[in-house]
N, C-alpha and C positions, 0 to 999 in steps of 0.2 A: 430437588437441587435448584439453586438460584439461577435464573435466566441469565445467560452470558451477554456481555456487551459486544464482544468480538466474535468473528467467525472462527471456525476450526475447533470448537469445544465438543469433541467427539464423546467425551464422558457424559455430558449433559444430554446430547442427542441420543446416545445409546440408552440412557435411563428413560428418556421419553418413549423410545420404541420398544423397550424391553429386550435389547439385544446386546451383543458385545461391541465395543468401539470399533474393532477391526471390520465389522460387518457394514459400517456406514459408508456410503458413497458421498464424499464431502464436496459439495459445491459452494460451501459457505466461506471457505478460505481461498484467497486468490493466489494459489501456489502452482508453479509449473508442474504439470502432470508427467513430464518427461524425465524428471529427476528423482533423487539426487544423481548428479553425473557420476559415472564410473571413476572419473579423475578424483572427485572428492572422497569417495569411499576408499579408493586406493591410498590416498594421502592420509586419511584417518588411520587406516590399518598400519601404515608404515610408521606413524608417529605415536602409536600406543605406548611405546617406551618412554615418551616425554611426560607421561602422567606422574612420574615419580619426582619431577622437578617443578619448581614454580615457572609459570610462563614468563616470557620476556615482557615486562611492563610497558615497554616502548613499542611492542609489536613491529619490530624492525623489518622482518622479512615480509610481513603482510603490507606494511606501508610502502615498501619498495615495489612490490608487485602492483599495488594500486597506482603508484607513481608512474610505472611503465605503461600501465593500461590506459591511463588518462592523459599521460604526458604532462603531469603536474608535479612540482617538487614535493618530495616526501615530507618536508617541513610543514606543508599546507594540508596534511592529511591526518585524521585521528580516527582509528578504528574503535568500535564500541560494541557493547553487548546488545546487538540489534540496533537499528536506527532509533528505536524507542528510547534507549538510554541517552543518545545524543540529542534527541528532541527535548528531553528534560533539561539539559544544560542550555540549549538554545532558548528555551522558554524562560530560564532563569535570567538570561541576558535581556530578553524581550520585556520581562516584568519590571525592569529598571526604567523603562520608558513611560511616557505619559499615558500611552494607550497602545494596544496591539490590535490591528485590524485582521479579521478572519472572515473569509468567504464561506458561507454555509449553504448547503450541508457540508460538514467537514468531518474528518476522522476524529473519533471521540477522544483519542489520546491528546489532541490539541487542548481540549478543555481541561483534561486532567493535569497536564503539565503546566499550563498557564495558571490555573487556579491554585496549584501547589505553592506558587510563589506570589500569590495575591495580585496577579496582573490585572490591569483594567482592560477588558476585552470589548471591542466594538465589532458587532457582526454585521455582515452585509449579505442579504439573501440573493442567491442565484436562481434564475428561472429554469427549472428542470422539467417543466411540463412538456410531454412529447408533442412535436410539431410546432412549438413556439421558437423564439430566437435561439440560435445555436450558441454553443460555448464561445465561439470566436466573436459573437456580437456583443458580449458583455463589455461594458465600458470600464476603462481604468479607474481605480480609486484615486481620489484626491485627498491628501492628508496635510495636516498642519505640521509644525516642527516637533521633533522629539517623539515620533510615533514609529511603530514597527508594523510589519506585514508578515503573516504566516500563511503559506499557500502550498498546495501540492500540485505537481504537474508531471504526468497526467493526473487529472483531478479524480479524487476518490470521494464519493462513489459514482460520479457520472461517467468517468472514463474520457472526458473531454481533454483535448490537448491545447494548451495556450502557446501562442507564438512567442519567440524570444523577444520580439520588439515590445510586447506588453510589459514583461517583467523588467526589461532594460529601462523602460520609462519609469517604472516604480523605484528603481534605484536612486533616481534623482529626487523622489518625493518622500522617501522614508529613511529614518535614521538607521534601521536595520531591516533587511529583507531575508527571511528564511524560506527557502524553497525545498520542499520535500519531494525528491525525485525517486521515490521508492519503486515506481513502476516504469521508469524511463527505459530501463534495459530491455523491455519487451518490444521496443521499436528498433528496427535496424538503425545503425549509426547514422545513415544518410537521412533518416526521417526524424531523428531526435531533435528536440527543441531545448536541449540542456544549456544551462548557463555555467557549466563547469569551467569553461575556458575564460570566463569573465571574472572569476573570483580574484585572480591576481591583480586585476585592475580596480577592484571595488572592495575596500575593507569592510563595507557594510553589508556584504553578501555572504550567506552561509548556504551551502548545498548539503542536503542529507541524502544518502544512498543506502539501499538495503541489498544484502547478498542472499537473504533468506528466501525471497519470493521467486526471483528468476532462476536460482539454482536449487530451489526446493530443499532448503536447509533450515526451516523455522525452529527445529529443535536445538540447533547449535547456537542460535542468537548471534547474528553477525551483521554489522552495518558499518558505515563510516561517514565522517563529515569532511568536507573540504571548505576551508576558511582560512583567514589570516592566522599565521603562527602565534601571534600574541593572544588571540582569542582562544585558540586550541590549548595553549599552555595554561591558561586560566582554568579551562574545563578540566584539564588533567589534574590540577591541584584540588579541584572540588571532589573528584570521584575516587572510587576505590582504586588501589594500585594495579590490580590484575583484572581488568574488565573483560579482557578477551582471553579465553582459555587456549591451551596449546593445540587442541584438536580443531577448534574453530580457525585458528591461525593457519594450520596446515591445509585445511579444506579450502579456506578462502583464498589462499595463495594459489592453489592448484587450479581452481575453477576459472580464475581470471585469465589463465593461459589456455583454457579449453575452447579453442575456436570452433571445433566441430560441434560441441554441444550448443554453443551460442547460435550457430547457423541452423542447427536442427530446430531450435526453438523458433527462430524467425520464419522458418519454412512451415512449421506446424500451425502457428497462431492465426494468420489471416484466413485460411480456409475453414479452420475449426470455429473461429468466431463468426464467420459468415453463415455457416451451417446452423449454429445455435441462434443467431439473430433471426434468420429467416424462419426457422422452426417455431420460435416464440411468437413471431408475427402471425403465422398460420394458425396458431391456437387462439388468436384474438387478444393476445397480450401486446403491450407496447414497450419494447426495449428501446433504450436510447442508444444511438450510434456512439461508439467509443473506440479508442485506439489501444486500450490496455487489454489485459487477459481476464476481464470481467465485464458484465453487462448489468446496468441498472434497469429494472423492469417495472413499469406501472401495471398494477393488477386491478381487475374489476371486483375483487373480493377481499376479504380480510386475509392479509398475509400470515397472520398468526395462525389462523385456522388452516390455511394452505400448507404452512410449514409442518404443522402437527400431523396432518393427513398424509403428507409425503413421507414423513418419517415412519409413521405407524404402518403404512401399507407398502412402501417401496424401500424404506431404509435409506432415503436420500435426504440430505440436509442442505437447505438453501439458507441464505443469510437474510434474516429480516432486517428492517431498517429502523427498529425502535430506538437504537442509539443515535439516530439522526432525527432529532425532534421535528425538523422541517418536513420530513418524509412520512414518518409514522407508519401506520398499518396498511398503507396503500401501495408501497413499493417493496420489492425485494431485489437482492443482488445475487448473481450467480457467477461463479468462476467459469472460464472456458476450459474444458477438459478435452480428452481425446474424442475423436469422431464417434466411437462406439459409446462412450460414456455420455456424451451430449445427447445421443439418440435415446439412451436409457432414461435420461431426465425428461426429454420431450414426450416419450411414451407414458411416463408416470403422470406428468402434468395433464396429458390428454385424458387420462383415466379419472383424475380427481377433480379437475376444474368444473365439469358440468354439475357436480353434486354440491358445490358451494354456493350459498346465496350471494347474489350480486349486491354491491353497495351502491347507494345513490350518490349524487354529487356531493352531499354533505357528509359522506362516510357512513351513513346508516344503511342497514339492510332493508 
């Protein structure tokens, strides 16, 4: 089977290990291990009868729920078939500009969506080496006229969080700024650095959000964009009429009102992330500090070999960073899971790492 670009490909992992997909403990996809919430499952069950009718093309109920959740007018909200669909339309807008600036390493779908519309892309490398300047030390980009910026916050794959003041400054420098906040929900509201409340003041700002990661619903494909109504109306004309199915609408509406699940997630993540971070350090690995539900880890060995050995001997899947060309075979990313599952990963790493040859500074064994 072809090597996947994204995490969460359990069929590929199971083929590698000679087991069933359900036997794989997946650390490659950064999905909340506490979900899906009971509220989502109950909403899906309650709305099974809706399958016999076309879904509301305007996603009225879901837009209203998002509006109440963020205190943003429903006219400024567009739900989509995952935030990936909405990224595609954002990149179509970006491709109309002279150039789009992207900070790398970056989510591979950015390249896919930008090149699909023949965008001119200018990349800027971020320093991710452990112990070197932190995410907050990176300097703002300066741009000429008619240029765009595509960026995610918290950053994927490093997990770094950029302060609002950085991106607010970018709004004066770029014709269009698209901020992917797919993992922002994992921070308590008081710690978030979201620009959602600034969209109404800046027609050149687009915010993308995902409901699949925080609420553990990747199979439903659900996300939304917050942007000027004129821009969203144009995207609606471009896309298929029924991008959000009836069950996704029901689940997405329910989970936004599930404050108990949200609090459980905020209570779970910090201690679980700290446990995993410390355990990885004790094994001689170098995890980067981050605020999201994943850790980027520098390894002293080939990650391809490490990934294969973990799958074959422990049926644990980690995310290699081959799809991030700047990182290559020296880094891997792991989701933060429950305390027991994190410990299972740490024990498996302790068993296989001593048997893998160390790489030199130039990446050779």
